[in-house]
N, C-alpha and C positions, 0 to 999 in steps of 0.2 A: 612578432606572435605574441599567445597566454604564454609561450615556457620565457621567452626571455621576459615578460614583464613577471614573471613571476620568482624569478632567479632576482631582477635589478629590486623589487621589494625585500625578498630576502636576504639580498646583499650589504644593501644601503648604504649604497659607495659614495665617499667625499668628494669626488671628484671624476668625470668623464671625458674621454676624448672621441668625437663622433663625428661623422658627416653632420654639413646643415641640417640636409633634407632628411635623413634619419634622424636627428633629434628633433625637429619641426612634428614627425611623426610622432616621438615619446609623448614630447608635449602634448599635444590631443587625447593623448592616454593620460597623463599626468590632470588634463582637466577635466575628462570625464570621471575620473575618480579611481580608474584602476589602475594608475603607479602611483605611487605613493614616494617617493625619495626626497630627499631634499641638498642637492649637492652644495660645495660650499665653491664652485668654481666649474665651469664647463667649457671644456677649450675642443676648439674645433678646426678641420682641417679637410685635405682634398677639395674641397670645391669654395668658391667663393662665400662669403658670410655677409649676407646683403644689411641694410640697417635695420630693415622691418624686421628681418629674423631674431637679428641678436636682441632688439627690443622688446619681441616678442617670447622669445626662451627665459630670457632675465626676468619675466614679469609673471612667467608663468612658474618656474623654476626658484628665483627669488634669489639669484646668486649673479657673480659676475660671470660674466662671458667673452671669452678670448678668443682667438684664432692665430694660426701659424702658416706661414708658405712652406710644402715640403714637398720633396717625392722619393721617390724609389732609389734613385741614381745619385742623389744628395741628403739624404735625410732630409734635417731640419736645415733650408735654407733660408728665412727669416723670423726673427719674431716678432708680434706686436709688442709694441709699448701704450701706455694709456691715450696718448694723442693718434692712437691706430695708425700708426705707421710700420713699417715691416723695414727694422734693423736687421742688416744681413751679418748672417753668421761667418764672418769673415777669414777666424782662425781654420774654420773648416773646409768652406768651400771658395773661390773665384766664380761669382758672375759678371757675364758678359752681355750685354743690353744689343743687341746687332741688328740690321736690317736684312732685307732676303737672301741679300749677299756675302751674309758676316760680317760685312763690313760696322764697327762702331756706331752709335747716334749718340750726340751729344745728351747731355745731363738736363732734364725737362723736356728731353721727347720719348714717344713712344716708341718701345722696339715692333720689329715683326716676330722676337723670337730670343730668345735666350741662348746664349753657351755657358756650360755649364762644368767646371776641374772639381771634383774631389779630390781635398787635400789630405785626405785621414785616411780613404782606401789604398792600401797597399796589397792588399791581394789581387784587386782586381782593378788597377789602375782608369780611371773615369777621366779623360781631358777632351776638353772643349764637346761636352756629348750636349746636342741638340734638343731642345725641349720647345715648345709651340707656344707657350706664355707669353702672353707680352706683359711689359711692365716697362717704369720708368724709373731712371733713376736719378739720386736727389742727392747734392752735396748741401744745400744750407741746412745751417743747425737745428736739432729739435727740441722742442720745451720740454721733453720729458727729462732734456740731461745727458743721454747717449748719445757716444761721440760715432758710434761707428755712423759710416753711409745707410743710408734705408730706400725703401722703392716703394712703389703701388702699382700694384698688379691689376689685370683685367678677370685672369683666374677662371676656372669652370665653373660654370651653375648647371648642376645635373636635374635634370625635373623628376616631379613626384606624379606617380601615377594615382590616378582618383577615377575609382569605377563604380559603377550604377549602383552598388548600394554602399556605398559613403566609405568605402576600407580602402586603405591608403598605401601605395607601397614606391620606396625610394627605390631609385636605378642600379643601384652597386647589386643587389643581390641577383636580378635578375642579367647585369652582365656577368656576374659573377659563375651564373649557371650553364650562360652561352659560351665562353671564353673557352670552359673544361670539354663542348664539343669536339672531339678529336673531325678535322678535316674542313672545319669552316675558316677561311681565311681572314674573312671581316665580314662583319654583319651589323643591323640596325634595327632595333626593332619600336616600331610605331603603332602609338595609341590613336584609335581614331571612336568614332561613338559607336554607343550600342555594345559596348564590351566587346571591341572587334582589336587585335592584334595583327598588323602587318609586319614581317619578316624579312627584310633584304640582307639577301647573304649574298657572297663570292665562297664557291666552296669548289671542289673538283667535282663531286658528284652533287648538285643543288638539290634533288630531291631524298636522297639516300642521307644527308644531313639534317634539313627539314624535317623530316619525321624524326630525328633522337632530338633536336632541338625542341620541338612541337611537345613532345611525351614529357621532358624536364622540365618545359616551363608550366603547361597545364598542370603537369602533377604540384607543384610547388603552389601554384595560384591559390588549386582547389583544397593545400592541407590547410590554407589562409582563408579559406571562404570567397572564393573568389572563382565563378564560370564563366571564363574569355572564351573566344573562339580566336584562334590563331592560322593565320593562312599565308603562303609565301607567295611575296611580291616576284612580278618579271622583271624591277630593277635593281639597280646594282646601288650598296651604301652610297652614299654622298655626305659633303661638308655643305654647309648652310653656304647660300649661294651669295648672300652678305656680311657677316662675319668670319667664313670661312675657318668655321670650330666647326669639330666632328662630334655626334653626341652620338652614343651607341644605344640611348633607349631615350627616344621622345616622347614626352605627353602631350595629347590634344589639344588642343586649342581652345582656351574656355571664351 
C-alpha cells in the first residue's frame, strides 16, 4: 500500500528480502514511478522464484536477484549459487528426500516429501519433521565450486490476485488475516470473475467464523482500494487434484 511505498522510498534499502509475489507488486510500482529504490540485491524466499519473475525483477530494479530455500522449522535449508543450484546448509540441518512411506529415494529422483532434522535447535528438538515440498537430491559436482550437496525443488508458487480496477494483491497478507480468525480450522479463498471471493471453511461454527473473516478481509481490501464481494462456499477446502498441492489463496484463471 501507499504507506509501505513511502517508507521504502524514505529508507532506500540496499537489499530487500521478500516473497517473489510481493516483489512483483513492488516492481510494478517501480515501473509506474511510484517507487524509487535502487537495491544492490534482492533475496527472495518462501515461494518458488520462476525464471520470468527473476528476469523481470532484475530488469526493473537493475540488480542481482537470488533466492534461497527456507522454512520455519529449519531456517535456511539451502542457499542458491551462481549456477542456481540450492546447496544444503548441512552443518545446520539434515535433509532426507523420501517417498510416501518415508523411505529414501535415489539421487536424481523426485521425492514425495522431505524429512528435516534441525541440528542447531537445542531448545525444541526437531527430528525428521515432515515437509510436503518435493525435491531432487544431486551428488554430481557443481560448476560453482561449492562441494556441499545440492538440490532442486518444486517449491510453492503463491497466486497474485488482480482485481477489476487493476490493483494487485499478494496472497500472504490475505492468508495472514484469515489465519488469525479464531475458530477456523482450515480455509481457502478462491477468486472468481467480477471481484467475487469465495471462502471455503472448516470451522466449528461456519456462519460465525465466516462473518468475522468477511469483515476482516473486506476492511483490508477497502483500505487498499478494492470493493470485493465475499461469500461462503458449501464446499470444504481441498488440494489440487493433479499436483496434490494445497493453496490457501487461489487467483482466478486468466
